[in-house]
PDB file of N, H, CA, C and O in Angstrom:
ATOM      1  N   MET A   1     -19.550 -48.551   7.600  1.00  0.00           N
ATOM      2  CA  MET A   1     -19.686 -47.463   8.617  1.00  0.00           C
ATOM      3  C   MET A   1     -18.348 -46.942   8.678  1.00  0.00           C
ATOM      4  O   MET A   1     -18.232 -45.736   8.899  1.00  0.00           O
ATOM      5  N   ASP A   2     -17.329 -47.637   8.522  1.00  0.00           N
ATOM      6  H   ASP A   2     -17.424 -48.616   8.342  1.00  0.00           H
ATOM      7  CA  ASP A   2     -15.753 -46.425   9.038  1.00  0.00           C
ATOM      8  C   ASP A   2     -15.797 -45.790   7.833  1.00  0.00           C
ATOM      9  O   ASP A   2     -14.631 -45.489   7.576  1.00  0.00           O
ATOM     10  N   MET A   3     -16.700 -45.329   6.729  1.00  0.00           N
ATOM     11  H   MET A   3     -17.647 -45.573   6.938  1.00  0.00           H
ATOM     12  CA  MET A   3     -16.685 -44.231   5.810  1.00  0.00           C
ATOM     13  C   MET A   3     -17.240 -43.316   6.172  1.00  0.00           C
ATOM     14  O   MET A   3     -17.075 -42.157   5.790  1.00  0.00           O
ATOM     15  N   ASN A   4     -18.509 -44.000   7.532  1.00  0.00           N
ATOM     16  H   ASN A   4     -18.643 -44.941   7.842  1.00  0.00           H
ATOM     17  CA  ASN A   4     -18.844 -42.331   7.558  1.00  0.00           C
ATOM     18  C   ASN A   4     -18.608 -41.537   8.204  1.00  0.00           C
ATOM     19  O   ASN A   4     -18.718 -40.323   8.030  1.00  0.00           O
ATOM     20  N   LEU A   5     -17.894 -42.663   9.870  1.00  0.00           N
ATOM     21  H   LEU A   5     -17.804 -43.649  10.012  1.00  0.00           H
ATOM     22  CA  LEU A   5     -16.770 -41.856  11.054  1.00  0.00           C
ATOM     23  C   LEU A   5     -16.239 -40.956  10.217  1.00  0.00           C
ATOM     24  O   LEU A   5     -16.247 -39.735  10.375  1.00  0.00           O
ATOM     25  N   VAL A   6     -15.497 -41.930   8.781  1.00  0.00           N
ATOM     26  H   VAL A   6     -15.491 -42.922   8.653  1.00  0.00           H
ATOM     27  CA  VAL A   6     -14.399 -41.171   8.778  1.00  0.00           C
ATOM     28  C   VAL A   6     -14.298 -39.320   7.529  1.00  0.00           C
ATOM     29  O   VAL A   6     -13.458 -38.472   7.227  1.00  0.00           O
ATOM     30  N   THR A   7     -15.964 -39.678   7.210  1.00  0.00           N
ATOM     31  H   THR A   7     -16.647 -40.367   7.455  1.00  0.00           H
ATOM     32  CA  THR A   7     -16.294 -38.702   7.080  1.00  0.00           C
ATOM     33  C   THR A   7     -17.396 -37.425   7.592  1.00  0.00           C
ATOM     34  O   THR A   7     -17.730 -36.435   6.941  1.00  0.00           O
ATOM     35  N   ASN A   8     -17.934 -37.931   9.350  1.00  0.00           N
ATOM     36  H   ASN A   8     -17.663 -38.735   9.878  1.00  0.00           H
ATOM     37  CA  ASN A   8     -18.090 -37.208  10.181  1.00  0.00           C
ATOM     38  C   ASN A   8     -16.679 -36.147  10.855  1.00  0.00           C
ATOM     39  O   ASN A   8     -16.630 -34.936  11.069  1.00  0.00           O
ATOM     40  N   VAL A   9     -15.642 -37.260  11.041  1.00  0.00           N
ATOM     41  H   VAL A   9     -15.681 -38.244  10.867  1.00  0.00           H
ATOM     42  CA  VAL A   9     -14.621 -36.451  11.796  1.00  0.00           C
ATOM     43  C   VAL A   9     -14.028 -35.273  10.964  1.00  0.00           C
ATOM     44  O   VAL A   9     -13.464 -34.337  11.531  1.00  0.00           O
ATOM     45  N   LEU A  10     -14.234 -35.366   8.909  1.00  0.00           N
ATOM     46  H   LEU A  10     -14.692 -36.127   8.449  1.00  0.00           H
ATOM     47  CA  LEU A  10     -13.470 -34.633   8.059  1.00  0.00           C
ATOM     48  C   LEU A  10     -14.535 -33.690   8.165  1.00  0.00           C
ATOM     49  O   LEU A  10     -13.995 -32.616   7.897  1.00  0.00           O
ATOM     50  N   ALA A  11     -15.288 -33.557   8.314  1.00  0.00           N
ATOM     51  H   ALA A  11     -15.726 -34.429   8.532  1.00  0.00           H
ATOM     52  CA  ALA A  11     -16.403 -32.737   8.556  1.00  0.00           C
ATOM     53  C   ALA A  11     -16.503 -31.782   9.007  1.00  0.00           C
ATOM     54  O   ALA A  11     -16.702 -30.681   8.493  1.00  0.00           O
ATOM     55  N   THR A  12     -16.247 -32.394  11.104  1.00  0.00           N
ATOM     56  H   THR A  12     -16.086 -33.289  11.521  1.00  0.00           H
ATOM     57  CA  THR A  12     -16.038 -31.889  12.073  1.00  0.00           C
ATOM     58  C   THR A  12     -15.023 -30.938  12.165  1.00  0.00           C
ATOM     59  O   THR A  12     -15.115 -29.767  12.535  1.00  0.00           O
ATOM     60  N   ARG A  13     -13.757 -31.744  11.680  1.00  0.00           N
ATOM     61  H   ARG A  13     -13.682 -32.695  11.380  1.00  0.00           H
ATOM     62  CA  ARG A  13     -12.123 -30.957  11.384  1.00  0.00           C
ATOM     63  C   ARG A  13     -12.912 -29.676  10.771  1.00  0.00           C
ATOM     64  O   ARG A  13     -13.366 -28.875  11.588  1.00  0.00           O
ATOM     65  N   GLN A  14     -13.072 -29.472   9.620  1.00  0.00           N
ATOM     66  H   GLN A  14     -12.703 -30.122   8.956  1.00  0.00           H
ATOM     67  CA  GLN A  14     -13.449 -29.110   8.463  1.00  0.00           C
ATOM     68  C   GLN A  14     -14.275 -27.590   9.028  1.00  0.00           C
ATOM     69  O   GLN A  14     -13.625 -26.548   9.107  1.00  0.00           O
ATOM     70  N   ALA A  15     -15.291 -27.624   9.277  1.00  0.00           N
ATOM     71  H   ALA A  15     -15.819 -28.471   9.213  1.00  0.00           H
ATOM     72  CA  ALA A  15     -16.216 -26.555  10.353  1.00  0.00           C
ATOM     73  C   ALA A  15     -15.564 -26.113  11.397  1.00  0.00           C
ATOM     74  O   ALA A  15     -15.967 -25.107  11.981  1.00  0.00           O
ATOM     75  N   ALA A  16     -14.419 -26.805  11.821  1.00  0.00           N
ATOM     76  H   ALA A  16     -14.091 -27.623  11.347  1.00  0.00           H
ATOM     77  CA  ALA A  16     -13.341 -25.829  13.213  1.00  0.00           C
ATOM     78  C   ALA A  16     -12.504 -25.160  12.745  1.00  0.00           C
ATOM     79  O   ALA A  16     -12.122 -24.073  13.179  1.00  0.00           O
ATOM     80  N   THR A  17     -11.979 -25.933  11.463  1.00  0.00           N
ATOM     81  H   THR A  17     -12.289 -26.816  11.110  1.00  0.00           H
ATOM     82  CA  THR A  17     -11.002 -24.929  10.700  1.00  0.00           C
ATOM     83  C   THR A  17     -11.337 -23.406  10.118  1.00  0.00           C
ATOM     84  O   THR A  17     -10.565 -22.447  10.123  1.00  0.00           O
ATOM     85  N   GLN A  18     -12.924 -23.455   9.533  1.00  0.00           N
ATOM     86  H   GLN A  18     -13.551 -24.234   9.529  1.00  0.00           H
ATOM     87  CA  GLN A  18     -13.645 -22.497   9.317  1.00  0.00           C
ATOM     88  C   GLN A  18     -14.273 -21.333  10.633  1.00  0.00           C
ATOM     89  O   GLN A  18     -14.780 -20.273  10.266  1.00  0.00           O
ATOM     90  N   GLN A  19     -14.185 -21.619  11.912  1.00  0.00           N
ATOM     91  H   GLN A  19     -13.773 -22.480  12.210  1.00  0.00           H
ATOM     92  CA  GLN A  19     -14.459 -21.171  12.901  1.00  0.00           C
ATOM     93  C   GLN A  19     -13.423 -20.551  13.122  1.00  0.00           C
ATOM     94  O   GLN A  19     -13.464 -19.401  13.559  1.00  0.00           O
ATOM     95  N   VAL A  20     -12.379 -21.131  12.887  1.00  0.00           N
ATOM     96  H   VAL A  20     -12.345 -22.065  12.532  1.00  0.00           H
ATOM     97  CA  VAL A  20     -10.987 -20.494  13.533  1.00  0.00           C
ATOM     98  C   VAL A  20     -10.460 -19.679  12.800  1.00  0.00           C
ATOM     99  O   VAL A  20      -9.853 -18.739  13.313  1.00  0.00           O
ATOM    100  N   ALA A  21     -10.520 -19.771  11.792  1.00  0.00           N
ATOM    101  H   ALA A  21     -11.014 -20.534  11.375  1.00  0.00           H
ATOM    102  CA  ALA A  21     -10.509 -18.711  10.824  1.00  0.00           C
ATOM    103  C   ALA A  21     -11.230 -17.620  10.229  1.00  0.00           C
ATOM    104  O   ALA A  21     -10.624 -16.725   9.639  1.00  0.00           O
ATOM    105  N   GLN A  22     -12.829 -17.632  10.372  1.00  0.00           N
ATOM    106  H   GLN A  22     -13.321 -18.358  10.851  1.00  0.00           H
ATOM    107  CA  GLN A  22     -13.445 -16.246  10.559  1.00  0.00           C
ATOM    108  C   GLN A  22     -12.973 -15.530  12.125  1.00  0.00           C
ATOM    109  O   GLN A  22     -12.690 -14.377  12.448  1.00  0.00           O
ATOM    110  N   PHE A  23     -13.030 -16.502  12.692  1.00  0.00           N
ATOM    111  H   PHE A  23     -13.261 -17.439  12.429  1.00  0.00           H
ATOM    112  CA  PHE A  23     -12.594 -15.657  14.045  1.00  0.00           C
ATOM    113  C   PHE A  23     -11.501 -14.366  14.518  1.00  0.00           C
ATOM    114  O   PHE A  23     -11.549 -13.326  15.174  1.00  0.00           O
ATOM    115  N   LYS A  24     -10.355 -15.285  13.615  1.00  0.00           N
ATOM    116  H   LYS A  24     -10.316 -16.130  13.082  1.00  0.00           H
ATOM    117  CA  LYS A  24      -9.138 -14.935  13.202  1.00  0.00           C
ATOM    118  C   LYS A  24      -9.466 -13.785  12.451  1.00  0.00           C
ATOM    119  O   LYS A  24      -9.232 -12.749  13.073  1.00  0.00           O
ATOM    120  N   ILE A  25      -9.873 -13.645  11.461  1.00  0.00           N
ATOM    121  H   ILE A  25     -10.063 -14.487  10.956  1.00  0.00           H
ATOM    122  CA  ILE A  25     -10.620 -12.237  10.563  1.00  0.00           C
ATOM    123  C   ILE A  25     -11.475 -11.296  11.513  1.00  0.00           C
ATOM    124  O   ILE A  25     -11.102 -10.171  11.846  1.00  0.00           O
ATOM    125  N   ILE A  26     -12.048 -11.580  11.704  1.00  0.00           N
ATOM    126  H   ILE A  26     -12.351 -12.494  11.434  1.00  0.00           H
ATOM    127  CA  ILE A  26     -12.672 -11.129  13.113  1.00  0.00           C
ATOM    128  C   ILE A  26     -12.069  -9.937  14.067  1.00  0.00           C
ATOM    129  O   ILE A  26     -12.217  -8.724  13.922  1.00  0.00           O
ATOM    130  N   LYS A  27     -11.497 -10.494  14.873  1.00  0.00           N
ATOM    131  H   LYS A  27     -11.377 -11.480  14.991  1.00  0.00           H
ATOM    132  CA  LYS A  27     -10.416 -10.386  16.030  1.00  0.00           C
ATOM    133  C   LYS A  27     -10.033  -9.413  15.327  1.00  0.00           C
ATOM    134  O   LYS A  27     -10.566  -8.342  15.615  1.00  0.00           O
ATOM    135  N   LYS A  28      -8.683  -9.398  13.820  1.00  0.00           N
ATOM    136  H   LYS A  28      -8.250 -10.269  13.586  1.00  0.00           H
ATOM    137  CA  LYS A  28      -8.309  -8.697  13.051  1.00  0.00           C
ATOM    138  C   LYS A  28      -8.421  -7.551  12.097  1.00  0.00           C
ATOM    139  O   LYS A  28      -7.610  -6.797  11.559  1.00  0.00           O
ATOM    140  N   GLN A  29     -10.424  -7.769  12.074  1.00  0.00           N
ATOM    141  H   GLN A  29     -11.083  -8.381  12.510  1.00  0.00           H
ATOM    142  CA  GLN A  29     -10.678  -5.839  12.056  1.00  0.00           C
ATOM    143  C   GLN A  29     -11.112  -5.280  13.062  1.00  0.00           C
ATOM    144  O   GLN A  29     -11.479  -4.112  12.935  1.00  0.00           O
ATOM    145  N   HIS A  30     -11.198  -5.865  14.246  1.00  0.00           N
ATOM    146  H   HIS A  30     -10.899  -6.814  14.350  1.00  0.00           H
ATOM    147  CA  HIS A  30     -12.223  -4.841  15.606  1.00  0.00           C
ATOM    148  C   HIS A  30     -10.289  -4.573  15.683  1.00  0.00           C
ATOM    149  O   HIS A  30      -9.984  -3.431  16.027  1.00  0.00           O
ATOM    150  N   ASP A  31      -9.198  -5.452  15.416  1.00  0.00           N
ATOM    151  H   ASP A  31      -9.446  -6.380  15.137  1.00  0.00           H
ATOM    152  CA  ASP A  31      -8.107  -4.830  15.887  1.00  0.00           C
ATOM    153  C   ASP A  31      -7.468  -3.181  14.939  1.00  0.00           C
ATOM    154  O   ASP A  31      -7.011  -2.094  15.294  1.00  0.00           O
ATOM    155  N   MET A  32      -7.747  -3.765  13.806  1.00  0.00           N
ATOM    156  H   MET A  32      -8.118  -4.647  13.517  1.00  0.00           H
ATOM    157  CA  MET A  32      -7.652  -2.475  12.897  1.00  0.00           C
ATOM    158  C   MET A  32      -8.988  -1.462  13.487  1.00  0.00           C
ATOM    159  O   MET A  32      -8.446  -0.386  13.738  1.00  0.00           O
ATOM    160  N   GLN A  33      -9.762  -1.401  13.654  1.00  0.00           N
ATOM    161  H   GLN A  33     -10.203  -2.275  13.450  1.00  0.00           H
ATOM    162  CA  GLN A  33     -10.700  -0.670  13.861  1.00  0.00           C
ATOM    163  C   GLN A  33     -10.047   0.311  15.272  1.00  0.00           C
ATOM    164  O   GLN A  33     -10.035   1.535  15.408  1.00  0.00           O
ATOM    165  N   MET A  34      -9.657  -0.528  15.983  1.00  0.00           N
ATOM    166  H   MET A  34      -9.667  -1.522  15.872  1.00  0.00           H
ATOM    167  CA  MET A  34      -9.666  -0.031  16.840  1.00  0.00           C
ATOM    168  C   MET A  34      -8.167   0.784  16.817  1.00  0.00           C
ATOM    169  O   MET A  34      -8.146   1.852  17.429  1.00  0.00           O
ATOM    170  N   ASP A  35      -7.011   0.376  16.198  1.00  0.00           N
ATOM    171  H   ASP A  35      -7.028  -0.492  15.700  1.00  0.00           H
ATOM    172  CA  ASP A  35      -6.377   1.512  15.739  1.00  0.00           C
ATOM    173  C   ASP A  35      -6.311   2.813  15.524  1.00  0.00           C
ATOM    174  O   ASP A  35      -5.740   3.792  16.003  1.00  0.00           O
ATOM    175  N   LEU A  36      -7.370   2.451  14.309  1.00  0.00           N
ATOM    176  H   LEU A  36      -7.835   1.655  13.920  1.00  0.00           H
ATOM    177  CA  LEU A  36      -7.799   3.714  13.596  1.00  0.00           C
ATOM    178  C   LEU A  36      -8.654   4.895  14.523  1.00  0.00           C
ATOM    179  O   LEU A  36      -8.744   6.075  14.185  1.00  0.00           O
ATOM    180  N   ILE A  37      -9.329   4.237  15.911  1.00  0.00           N
ATOM    181  H   ILE A  37      -9.256   3.278  16.186  1.00  0.00           H
ATOM    182  CA  ILE A  37      -9.845   5.142  16.454  1.00  0.00           C
ATOM    183  C   ILE A  37      -8.871   6.032  17.711  1.00  0.00           C
ATOM    184  O   ILE A  37      -8.995   7.084  18.338  1.00  0.00           O
ATOM    185  N   ASN A  38      -8.074   5.141  17.645  1.00  0.00           N
ATOM    186  H   ASN A  38      -7.973   4.286  17.136  1.00  0.00           H
ATOM    187  CA  ASN A  38      -6.988   5.220  18.785  1.00  0.00           C
ATOM    188  C   ASN A  38      -5.949   6.792  17.476  1.00  0.00           C
ATOM    189  O   ASN A  38      -5.617   7.910  17.869  1.00  0.00           O
ATOM    190  N   MET A  39      -5.803   6.391  16.472  1.00  0.00           N
ATOM    191  H   MET A  39      -6.073   5.483  16.153  1.00  0.00           H
ATOM    192  CA  MET A  39      -5.154   7.204  16.029  1.00  0.00           C
ATOM    193  C   MET A  39      -6.504   8.418  15.753  1.00  0.00           C
ATOM    194  O   MET A  39      -6.206   9.608  15.865  1.00  0.00           O
ATOM    195  N   LEU A  40      -7.344   8.195  15.548  1.00  0.00           N
ATOM    196  H   LEU A  40      -7.586   7.229  15.458  1.00  0.00           H
ATOM    197  CA  LEU A  40      -8.229   9.724  15.404  1.00  0.00           C
ATOM    198  C   LEU A  40      -8.120  10.319  16.764  1.00  0.00           C
ATOM    199  O   LEU A  40      -7.612  11.431  16.905  1.00  0.00           O
ATOM    200  N   ALA A  41      -8.478   9.777  17.559  1.00  0.00           N
ATOM    201  H   ALA A  41      -8.892   8.874  17.445  1.00  0.00           H
ATOM    202  CA  ALA A  41      -8.406  10.047  19.199  1.00  0.00           C
ATOM    203  C   ALA A  41      -7.170  10.943  19.590  1.00  0.00           C
ATOM    204  O   ALA A  41      -7.367  12.080  20.016  1.00  0.00           O
ATOM    205  N   GLU A  42      -5.867  10.426  19.444  1.00  0.00           N
ATOM    206  H   GLU A  42      -5.707   9.501  19.098  1.00  0.00           H
ATOM    207  CA  GLU A  42      -4.101  11.139  19.357  1.00  0.00           C
ATOM    208  C   GLU A  42      -4.751  12.302  18.681  1.00  0.00           C
ATOM    209  O   GLU A  42      -5.068  13.148  19.518  1.00  0.00           O
ATOM    210  N   VAL A  43      -5.087  12.669  17.351  1.00  0.00           N
ATOM    211  H   VAL A  43      -4.830  11.982  16.672  1.00  0.00           H
ATOM    212  CA  VAL A  43      -4.883  13.614  16.376  1.00  0.00           C
ATOM    213  C   VAL A  43      -6.160  14.933  17.148  1.00  0.00           C
ATOM    214  O   VAL A  43      -6.072  16.154  17.014  1.00  0.00           O
ATOM    215  N   ALA A  44      -7.199  14.206  17.887  1.00  0.00           N
ATOM    216  H   ALA A  44      -7.270  13.214  17.996  1.00  0.00           H
ATOM    217  CA  ALA A  44      -8.910  15.034  18.582  1.00  0.00           C
ATOM    218  C   ALA A  44      -7.806  15.877  19.795  1.00  0.00           C
ATOM    219  O   ALA A  44      -7.574  17.066  20.018  1.00  0.00           O
ATOM    220  N   LYS A  45      -7.329  14.635  20.370  1.00  0.00           N
ATOM    221  H   LYS A  45      -7.518  13.670  20.189  1.00  0.00           H
ATOM    222  CA  LYS A  45      -6.275  15.371  21.256  1.00  0.00           C
ATOM    223  C   LYS A  45      -5.430  16.760  21.207  1.00  0.00           C
ATOM    224  O   LYS A  45      -5.528  17.800  21.859  1.00  0.00           O
ATOM    225  N   SER A  46      -4.611  16.369  20.225  1.00  0.00           N
ATOM    226  H   SER A  46      -4.532  15.524  19.696  1.00  0.00           H
ATOM    227  CA  SER A  46      -4.214  17.110  19.522  1.00  0.00           C
ATOM    228  C   SER A  46      -4.275  18.780  18.980  1.00  0.00           C
ATOM    229  O   SER A  46      -3.552  19.771  19.082  1.00  0.00           O
ATOM    230  N   ALA A  47      -5.127  18.557  18.574  1.00  0.00           N
ATOM    231  H   ALA A  47      -5.714  17.752  18.491  1.00  0.00           H
ATOM    232  CA  ALA A  47      -5.768  19.609  18.011  1.00  0.00           C
ATOM    233  C   ALA A  47      -6.396  20.847  19.000  1.00  0.00           C
ATOM    234  O   ALA A  47      -7.147  20.880  19.975  1.00  0.00           O
ATOM    235  N   PRO A  48      -5.623  21.886  18.152  1.00  0.00           N
ATOM    236  CA  PRO A  48      -6.251  23.266  19.301  1.00  0.00           C
ATOM    237  C   PRO A  48      -7.537  23.387  19.639  1.00  0.00           C
ATOM    238  O   PRO A  48      -8.274  22.774  18.866  1.00  0.00           O
ATOM    239  N   VAL A  49      -8.075  23.943  20.496  1.00  0.00           N
ATOM    240  H   VAL A  49      -7.476  24.440  21.124  1.00  0.00           H
ATOM    241  CA  VAL A  49      -9.713  23.926  20.766  1.00  0.00           C
ATOM    242  C   VAL A  49     -10.348  25.389  20.106  1.00  0.00           C
ATOM    243  O   VAL A  49     -10.298  26.483  20.669  1.00  0.00           O
ATOM    244  N   PRO A  50     -10.944  25.113  18.788  1.00  0.00           N
ATOM    245  CA  PRO A  50     -11.455  26.456  18.356  1.00  0.00           C
ATOM    246  C   PRO A  50     -11.959  27.632  19.561  1.00  0.00           C
ATOM    247  O   PRO A  50     -12.391  27.481  20.704  1.00  0.00           O
ATOM    248  N   SER A  51     -11.696  28.805  18.765  1.00  0.00           N
ATOM    249  H   SER A  51     -11.345  28.928  17.837  1.00  0.00           H
ATOM    250  CA  SER A  51     -12.040  29.960  19.690  1.00  0.00           C
ATOM    251  C   SER A  51     -13.891  29.557  19.693  1.00  0.00           C
ATOM    252  O   SER A  51     -14.654  29.082  18.852  1.00  0.00           O
ATOM    253  N   GLY A  52     -14.046  30.062  21.162  1.00  0.00           N
ATOM    254  H   GLY A  52     -13.426  30.447  21.845  1.00  0.00           H
ATOM    255  CA  GLY A  52     -15.378  30.664  21.653  1.00  0.00           C
ATOM    256  C   GLY A  52     -16.470  29.242  22.116  1.00  0.00           C
ATOM    257  O   GLY A  52     -17.657  29.084  22.400  1.00  0.00           O
ATOM    258  N   GLN A  53     -15.142  28.331  21.969  1.00  0.00           N
ATOM    259  H   GLN A  53     -14.178  28.460  21.738  1.00  0.00           H
ATOM    260  CA  GLN A  53     -15.074  27.328  22.657  1.00  0.00           C
ATOM    261  C   GLN A  53     -14.727  26.675  23.591  1.00  0.00           C
ATOM    262  O   GLN A  53     -13.547  26.483  23.296  1.00  0.00           O
ATOM    263  N   GLY A  54     -14.953  25.979  24.902  1.00  0.00           N
ATOM    264  H   GLY A  54     -15.912  26.135  25.141  1.00  0.00           H
ATOM    265  CA  GLY A  54     -15.006  25.622  26.215  1.00  0.00           C
ATOM    266  C   GLY A  54     -13.638  24.502  26.442  1.00  0.00           C
ATOM    267  O   GLY A  54     -13.013  24.337  25.394  1.00  0.00           O
ATOM    268  N   THR A  55     -13.240  23.932  27.323  1.00  0.00           N
ATOM    269  H   THR A  55     -13.748  24.066  28.174  1.00  0.00           H
ATOM    270  CA  THR A  55     -12.946  22.442  27.498  1.00  0.00           C
ATOM    271  C   THR A  55     -13.699  21.811  28.312  1.00  0.00           C
ATOM    272  O   THR A  55     -13.460  20.605  28.381  1.00  0.00           O
ATOM    273  N   ILE A  56     -14.736  22.300  29.116  1.00  0.00           N
ATOM    274  H   ILE A  56     -14.930  23.280  29.060  1.00  0.00           H
ATOM    275  CA  ILE A  56     -15.483  22.037  30.187  1.00  0.00           C
ATOM    276  C   ILE A  56     -16.758  21.715  29.607  1.00  0.00           C
ATOM    277  O   ILE A  56     -17.017  22.321  28.568  1.00  0.00           O
ATOM    278  N   VAL A  57     -17.722  20.799  30.090  1.00  0.00           N
ATOM    279  H   VAL A  57     -17.512  20.306  30.934  1.00  0.00           H
ATOM    280  CA  VAL A  57     -18.942  20.178  29.505  1.00  0.00           C
ATOM    281  C   VAL A  57     -19.494  20.631  30.577  1.00  0.00           C
ATOM    282  O   VAL A  57     -19.224  20.278  31.725  1.00  0.00           O
ATOM    283  N   ASP A  58     -20.583  21.728  30.120  1.00  0.00           N
ATOM    284  H   ASP A  58     -20.802  22.015  29.187  1.00  0.00           H
ATOM    285  CA  ASP A  58     -21.467  21.728  31.320  1.00  0.00           C
ATOM    286  C   ASP A  58     -22.952  21.148  31.376  1.00  0.00           C
ATOM    287  O   ASP A  58     -23.864  21.272  30.558  1.00  0.00           O
ATOM    288  N   LYS A  59     -22.904  20.399  32.740  1.00  0.00           N
ATOM    289  H   LYS A  59     -22.163  20.299  33.404  1.00  0.00           H
ATOM    290  CA  LYS A  59     -23.713  19.784  32.825  1.00  0.00           C
ATOM    291  C   LYS A  59     -24.411  19.890  33.616  1.00  0.00           C
ATOM    292  O   LYS A  59     -24.789  18.947  34.312  1.00  0.00           O
ATOM    293  N   SER A  60     -24.813  21.157  33.748  1.00  0.00           N
ATOM    294  H   SER A  60     -24.505  21.923  33.183  1.00  0.00           H
ATOM    295  CA  SER A  60     -25.987  21.631  34.909  1.00  0.00           C
ATOM    296  C   SER A  60     -27.498  21.890  34.785  1.00  0.00           C
ATOM    297  O   SER A  60     -28.521  21.923  35.470  1.00  0.00           O
ATOM    298  N   ALA A  61     -26.772  22.161  32.691  1.00  0.00           N
ATOM    299  H   ALA A  61     -25.942  22.134  32.134  1.00  0.00           H
ATOM    300  CA  ALA A  61     -28.110  22.764  32.476  1.00  0.00           C
ATOM    301  C   ALA A  61     -29.500  21.502  31.875  1.00  0.00           C
ATOM    302  O   ALA A  61     -30.646  21.899  31.667  1.00  0.00           O
TER     303      ALA A  61
END
């Protein structure tokens, strides 16, 4: 009976550790994607507007 308890505790701890690792990986991927998006947004903001295009969106159409 004690061996069953130890096995269950170890399995639970292993599952919890895997969950934490997966969460950290997902968070890191999200942070990297946000960094890329921010970098692209900075480039887009600093780029000159092409001739023939305005800077205001006409929403009345």
